[in-house]
N, CA, C and O atoms as a Maestro MAE file, in Angstrom:
{
 s_m_m2io_version
 :::
 2.0.0
}

f_m_ct {
 s_m_title
 :::
 protein
 m_atom[176] {
  # First column is atom index #
  i_m_mmod_type
  r_m_x_coord
  r_m_y_coord
  r_m_z_coord
  i_m_residue_number
  s_m_chain_name
  s_m_pdb_residue_name
  s_m_pdb_atom_name
  i_m_atomic_number
  :::
  1 25 -23.163 -23.420 14.596 1 A "MET " " N  " 7
  2 3 -22.357 -22.315 14.138 1 A "MET " " CA " 6
  3 2 -21.670 -21.675 15.357 1 A "MET " " C  " 6
  4 15 -22.274 -21.547 16.422 1 A "MET " " O  " 8
  5 25 -20.438 -21.285 15.190 2 A "ALA " " N  " 7
  6 3 -19.680 -20.705 16.300 2 A "ALA " " CA " 6
  7 2 -20.192 -19.313 16.648 2 A "ALA " " C  " 6
  8 15 -20.652 -18.565 15.785 2 A "ALA " " O  " 8
  9 25 -20.101 -18.991 17.921 3 A "ASP " " N  " 7
  10 3 -20.499 -17.653 18.353 3 A "ASP " " CA " 6
  11 2 -19.424 -16.655 17.959 3 A "ASP " " C  " 6
  12 15 -18.237 -16.880 18.195 3 A "ASP " " O  " 8
  13 25 -19.846 -15.557 17.358 4 A "HIS " " N  " 7
  14 3 -18.909 -14.513 16.934 4 A "HIS " " CA " 6
  15 2 -18.943 -13.377 17.944 4 A "HIS " " C  " 6
  16 15 -20.008 -12.861 18.285 4 A "HIS " " O  " 8
  17 25 -17.762 -12.998 18.418 5 A "LYS " " N  " 7
  18 3 -17.644 -11.866 19.333 5 A "LYS " " CA " 6
  19 2 -16.831 -10.789 18.628 5 A "LYS " " C  " 6
  20 15 -15.658 -10.985 18.310 5 A "LYS " " O  " 8
  21 25 -17.468 -9.658 18.392 6 A "HIS " " N  " 7
  22 3 -16.831 -8.562 17.679 6 A "HIS " " CA " 6
  23 2 -15.586 -8.075 18.432 6 A "HIS " " C  " 6
  24 15 -15.635 -7.825 19.637 6 A "HIS " " O  " 8
  25 25 -14.451 -7.942 17.689 7 A "GLY " " N  " 7
  26 3 -13.217 -7.437 18.276 7 A "GLY " " CA " 6
  27 2 -12.344 -8.486 18.931 7 A "GLY " " C  " 6
  28 15 -11.347 -8.143 19.567 7 A "GLY " " O  " 8
  29 25 -12.691 -9.753 18.794 8 A "ASP " " N  " 7
  30 3 -11.934 -10.832 19.431 8 A "ASP " " CA " 6
  31 2 -10.774 -11.352 18.582 8 A "ASP " " C  " 6
  32 15 -9.828 -11.928 19.119 8 A "ASP " " O  " 8
  33 25 -10.836 -11.158 17.266 9 A "MET " " N  " 7
  34 3 -9.862 -11.762 16.363 9 A "MET " " CA " 6
  35 2 -8.520 -11.023 16.418 9 A "MET " " C  " 6
  36 15 -8.484 -9.796 16.503 9 A "MET " " O  " 8
  37 25 -7.424 -11.779 16.368 10 A "ASP " " N  " 7
  38 3 -6.088 -11.188 16.326 10 A "ASP " " CA " 6
  39 2 -5.794 -10.783 14.880 10 A "ASP " " C  " 6
  40 15 -5.730 -11.634 13.993 10 A "ASP " " O  " 8
  41 25 -5.619 -9.492 14.653 11 A "ILE " " N  " 7
  42 3 -5.435 -9.014 13.281 11 A "ILE " " CA " 6
  43 2 -4.037 -8.425 13.055 11 A "ILE " " C  " 6
  44 15 -3.842 -7.648 12.120 11 A "ILE " " O  " 8
  45 25 -3.079 -8.780 13.885 12 A "LYS " " N  " 7
  46 3 -1.726 -8.230 13.742 12 A "LYS " " CA " 6
  47 2 -1.107 -8.591 12.395 12 A "LYS " " C  " 6
  48 15 -0.451 -7.753 11.778 12 A "LYS " " O  " 8
  49 25 -1.302 -9.812 11.935 13 A "ALA " " N  " 7
  50 3 -0.752 -10.222 10.641 13 A "ALA " " CA " 6
  51 2 -1.426 -9.455 9.505 13 A "ALA " " C  " 6
  52 15 -0.770 -9.060 8.542 13 A "ALA " " O  " 8
  53 25 -2.739 -9.247 9.622 14 A "ASN " " N  " 7
  54 3 -3.465 -8.492 8.603 14 A "ASN " " CA " 6
  55 2 -2.972 -7.050 8.545 14 A "ASN " " C  " 6
  56 15 -2.780 -6.501 7.460 14 A "ASN " " O  " 8
  57 25 -2.767 -6.440 9.705 15 A "GLU " " N  " 7
  58 3 -2.294 -5.060 9.748 15 A "GLU " " CA " 6
  59 2 -0.893 -4.944 9.165 15 A "GLU " " C  " 6
  60 15 -0.596 -3.978 8.462 15 A "GLU " " O  " 8
  61 25 -0.030 -5.911 9.446 16 A "LYS " " N  " 7
  62 3 1.330 -5.899 8.914 16 A "LYS " " CA " 6
  63 2 1.311 -6.023 7.392 16 A "LYS " " C  " 6
  64 15 2.054 -5.328 6.700 16 A "LYS " " O  " 8
  65 25 0.466 -6.901 6.878 17 A "THR " " N  " 7
  66 3 0.336 -7.065 5.435 17 A "THR " " CA " 6
  67 2 -0.185 -5.790 4.788 17 A "THR " " C  " 6
  68 15 0.326 -5.367 3.751 17 A "THR " " O  " 8
  69 25 -1.201 -5.173 5.395 18 A "PHE " " N  " 7
  70 3 -1.769 -3.945 4.849 18 A "PHE " " CA " 6
  71 2 -0.740 -2.818 4.873 18 A "PHE " " C  " 6
  72 15 -0.636 -2.059 3.909 18 A "PHE " " O  " 8
  73 25 0.020 -2.698 5.956 19 A "ASP " " N  " 7
  74 3 1.055 -1.663 6.034 19 A "ASP " " CA " 6
  75 2 2.102 -1.851 4.945 19 A "ASP " " C  " 6
  76 15 2.532 -0.881 4.321 19 A "ASP " " O  " 8
  77 25 2.512 -3.088 4.716 20 A "GLY " " N  " 7
  78 3 3.469 -3.372 3.647 20 A "GLY " " CA " 6
  79 2 2.906 -3.029 2.283 20 A "GLY " " C  " 6
  80 15 3.608 -2.469 1.440 20 A "GLY " " O  " 8
  81 25 1.645 -3.362 2.061 21 A "PHE " " N  " 7
  82 3 0.997 -3.046 0.794 21 A "PHE " " CA " 6
  83 2 0.923 -1.539 0.579 21 A "PHE " " C  " 6
  84 15 1.165 -1.061 -0.530 21 A "PHE " " O  " 8
  85 25 0.594 -0.788 1.621 22 A "MET " " N  " 7
  86 3 0.497 0.670 1.494 22 A "MET " " CA " 6
  87 2 1.861 1.307 1.227 22 A "MET " " C  " 6
  88 15 1.956 2.252 0.445 22 A "MET " " O  " 8
  89 25 2.918 0.799 1.870 23 A "LYS " " N  " 7
  90 3 4.261 1.318 1.612 23 A "LYS " " CA " 6
  91 2 4.668 1.045 0.166 23 A "LYS " " C  " 6
  92 15 5.204 1.924 -0.509 23 A "LYS " " O  " 8
  93 25 4.413 -0.173 -0.306 24 A "TRP " " N  " 7
  94 3 4.750 -0.548 -1.678 24 A "TRP " " CA " 6
  95 2 3.984 0.322 -2.671 24 A "TRP " " C  " 6
  96 15 4.551 0.790 -3.658 24 A "TRP " " O  " 8
  97 25 2.709 0.536 -2.412 25 A "THR " " N  " 7
  98 3 1.878 1.349 -3.295 25 A "THR " " CA " 6
  99 2 2.359 2.798 -3.317 25 A "THR " " C  " 6
  100 15 2.446 3.409 -4.382 25 A "THR " " O  " 8
  101 25 2.670 3.343 -2.152 26 A "THR " " N  " 7
  102 3 3.151 4.723 -2.068 26 A "THR " " CA " 6
  103 2 4.435 4.903 -2.859 26 A "THR " " C  " 6
  104 15 4.552 5.843 -3.645 26 A "THR " " O  " 8
  105 25 5.398 4.017 -2.659 27 A "TRP " " N  " 7
  106 3 6.668 4.124 -3.377 27 A "TRP " " CA " 6
  107 2 6.491 3.905 -4.872 27 A "TRP " " C  " 6
  108 15 7.179 4.538 -5.671 27 A "TRP " " O  " 8
  109 25 5.587 3.026 -5.260 28 A "SER " " N  " 7
  110 3 5.325 2.799 -6.686 28 A "SER " " CA " 6
  111 2 4.775 4.064 -7.340 28 A "SER " " C  " 6
  112 15 5.192 4.432 -8.438 28 A "SER " " O  " 8
  113 25 3.847 4.723 -6.669 29 A "VAL " " N  " 7
  114 3 3.276 5.959 -7.212 29 A "VAL " " CA " 6
  115 2 4.350 7.037 -7.318 29 A "VAL " " C  " 6
  116 15 4.400 7.763 -8.310 29 A "VAL " " O  " 8
  117 25 5.200 7.146 -6.314 30 A "ILE " " N  " 7
  118 3 6.279 8.139 -6.346 30 A "ILE " " CA " 6
  119 2 7.216 7.880 -7.518 30 A "ILE " " C  " 6
  120 15 7.581 8.811 -8.236 30 A "ILE " " O  " 8
  121 25 7.603 6.640 -7.717 31 A "VAL " " N  " 7
  122 3 8.508 6.293 -8.820 31 A "VAL " " CA " 6
  123 2 7.847 6.590 -10.166 31 A "VAL " " C  " 6
  124 15 8.491 7.132 -11.065 31 A "VAL " " O  " 8
  125 25 6.583 6.243 -10.307 32 A "ILE " " N  " 7
  126 3 5.874 6.505 -11.565 32 A "ILE " " CA " 6
  127 2 5.804 8.010 -11.835 32 A "ILE " " C  " 6
  128 15 6.023 8.448 -12.964 32 A "ILE " " O  " 8
  129 25 5.498 8.803 -10.801 33 A "LEU " " N  " 7
  130 3 5.441 10.252 -10.987 33 A "LEU " " CA " 6
  131 2 6.799 10.835 -11.361 33 A "LEU " " C  " 6
  132 15 6.876 11.734 -12.199 33 A "LEU " " O  " 8
  133 25 7.864 10.337 -10.754 34 A "VAL " " N  " 7
  134 3 9.212 10.808 -11.092 34 A "VAL " " CA " 6
  135 2 9.530 10.483 -12.549 34 A "VAL " " C  " 6
  136 15 10.106 11.308 -13.258 34 A "VAL " " O  " 8
  137 25 9.161 9.299 -12.992 35 A "ILE " " N  " 7
  138 3 9.393 8.916 -14.389 35 A "ILE " " CA " 6
  139 2 8.610 9.820 -15.332 35 A "ILE " " C  " 6
  140 15 9.147 10.283 -16.338 35 A "ILE " " O  " 8
  141 25 7.345 10.073 -15.014 36 A "ILE " " N  " 7
  142 3 6.519 10.922 -15.878 36 A "ILE " " CA " 6
  143 2 7.062 12.352 -15.932 36 A "ILE " " C  " 6
  144 15 7.141 12.948 -17.006 36 A "ILE " " O  " 8
  145 25 7.431 12.895 -14.782 37 A "VAL " " N  " 7
  146 3 7.990 14.258 -14.760 37 A "VAL " " CA " 6
  147 2 9.311 14.285 -15.519 37 A "VAL " " C  " 6
  148 15 9.560 15.225 -16.273 37 A "VAL " " O  " 8
  149 25 10.156 13.288 -15.343 38 A "GLY " " N  " 7
  150 3 11.410 13.207 -16.074 38 A "GLY " " CA " 6
  151 2 11.196 13.152 -17.578 38 A "GLY " " C  " 6
  152 15 11.908 13.803 -18.343 38 A "GLY " " O  " 8
  153 25 10.207 12.369 -17.992 39 A "MET " " N  " 7
  154 3 9.903 12.297 -19.425 39 A "MET " " CA " 6
  155 2 9.407 13.650 -19.936 39 A "MET " " C  " 6
  156 15 9.762 14.065 -21.039 39 A "MET " " O  " 8
  157 25 8.602 14.328 -19.150 40 A "ALA " " N  " 7
  158 3 8.068 15.624 -19.570 40 A "ALA " " CA " 6
  159 2 9.185 16.658 -19.709 40 A "ALA " " C  " 6
  160 15 9.133 17.515 -20.590 40 A "ALA " " O  " 8
  161 25 10.187 16.577 -18.846 41 A "ILE " " N  " 7
  162 3 11.272 17.554 -18.879 41 A "ILE " " CA " 6
  163 2 12.278 17.243 -19.985 41 A "ILE " " C  " 6
  164 15 12.683 18.138 -20.727 41 A "ILE " " O  " 8
  165 25 12.677 15.990 -20.096 42 A "PHE " " N  " 7
  166 3 13.790 15.645 -20.974 42 A "PHE " " CA " 6
  167 2 13.388 15.239 -22.389 42 A "PHE " " C  " 6
  168 15 14.228 15.285 -23.288 42 A "PHE " " O  " 8
  169 25 12.180 14.858 -22.612 43 A "ILE " " N  " 7
  170 3 11.780 14.406 -23.946 43 A "ILE " " CA " 6
  171 2 11.234 15.564 -24.771 43 A "ILE " " C  " 6
  172 15 11.366 15.560 -25.995 43 A "ILE " " O  " 8
  173 25 10.632 16.538 -24.135 44 A "THR " " N  " 7
  174 3 10.030 17.626 -24.910 44 A "THR " " CA " 6
  175 2 11.012 18.630 -25.325 44 A "THR " " C  " 6
  176 15 10.655 19.607 -25.984 44 A "THR " " O  " 8
  :::
 }
 m_bond[175] {
  # First column is bond index #
  i_m_from
  i_m_to
  i_m_order
  :::
  1 1 2 1
  2 2 3 1
  3 3 4 2
  4 3 5 1
  5 5 6 1
  6 6 7 1
  7 7 8 2
  8 7 9 1
  9 9 10 1
  10 10 11 1
  11 11 12 2
  12 11 13 1
  13 13 14 1
  14 14 15 1
  15 15 16 2
  16 15 17 1
  17 17 18 1
  18 18 19 1
  19 19 20 2
  20 19 21 1
  21 21 22 1
  22 22 23 1
  23 23 24 2
  24 23 25 1
  25 25 26 1
  26 26 27 1
  27 27 28 2
  28 27 29 1
  29 29 30 1
  30 30 31 1
  31 31 32 2
  32 31 33 1
  33 33 34 1
  34 34 35 1
  35 35 36 2
  36 35 37 1
  37 37 38 1
  38 38 39 1
  39 39 40 2
  40 39 41 1
  41 41 42 1
  42 42 43 1
  43 43 44 2
  44 43 45 1
  45 45 46 1
  46 46 47 1
  47 47 48 2
  48 47 49 1
  49 49 50 1
  50 50 51 1
  51 51 52 2
  52 51 53 1
  53 53 54 1
  54 54 55 1
  55 55 56 2
  56 55 57 1
  57 57 58 1
  58 58 59 1
  59 59 60 2
  60 59 61 1
  61 61 62 1
  62 62 63 1
  63 63 64 2
  64 63 65 1
  65 65 66 1
  66 66 67 1
  67 67 68 2
  68 67 69 1
  69 69 70 1
  70 70 71 1
  71 71 72 2
  72 71 73 1
  73 73 74 1
  74 74 75 1
  75 75 76 2
  76 75 77 1
  77 77 78 1
  78 78 79 1
  79 79 80 2
  80 79 81 1
  81 81 82 1
  82 82 83 1
  83 83 84 2
  84 83 85 1
  85 85 86 1
  86 86 87 1
  87 87 88 2
  88 87 89 1
  89 89 90 1
  90 90 91 1
  91 91 92 2
  92 91 93 1
  93 93 94 1
  94 94 95 1
  95 95 96 2
  96 95 97 1
  97 97 98 1
  98 98 99 1
  99 99 100 2
  100 99 101 1
  101 101 102 1
  102 102 103 1
  103 103 104 2
  104 103 105 1
  105 105 106 1
  106 106 107 1
  107 107 108 2
  108 107 109 1
  109 109 110 1
  110 110 111 1
  111 111 112 2
  112 111 113 1
  113 113 114 1
  114 114 115 1
  115 115 116 2
  116 115 117 1
  117 117 118 1
  118 118 119 1
  119 119 120 2
  120 119 121 1
  121 121 122 1
  122 122 123 1
  123 123 124 2
  124 123 125 1
  125 125 126 1
  126 126 127 1
  127 127 128 2
  128 127 129 1
  129 129 130 1
  130 130 131 1
  131 131 132 2
  132 131 133 1
  133 133 134 1
  134 134 135 1
  135 135 136 2
  136 135 137 1
  137 137 138 1
  138 138 139 1
  139 139 140 2
  140 139 141 1
  141 141 142 1
  142 142 143 1
  143 143 144 2
  144 143 145 1
  145 145 146 1
  146 146 147 1
  147 147 148 2
  148 147 149 1
  149 149 150 1
  150 150 151 1
  151 151 152 2
  152 151 153 1
  153 153 154 1
  154 154 155 1
  155 155 156 2
  156 155 157 1
  157 157 158 1
  158 158 159 1
  159 159 160 2
  160 159 161 1
  161 161 162 1
  162 162 163 1
  163 163 164 2
  164 163 165 1
  165 165 166 1
  166 166 167 1
  167 167 168 2
  168 167 169 1
  169 169 170 1
  170 170 171 1
  171 171 172 2
  172 171 173 1
  173 173 174 1
  174 174 175 1
  175 175 176 2
  :::
 }
}
């Protein structure tokens, strides 16, 4: 079994993917909230 050294792995690709996922999630939540508020204002 290979020796594991904590902190040795290059995680730049993982961090880039996570950052993209967080941006997408943030914008999705914002859009959903805008739609819900718009429905509450204009439908009632």
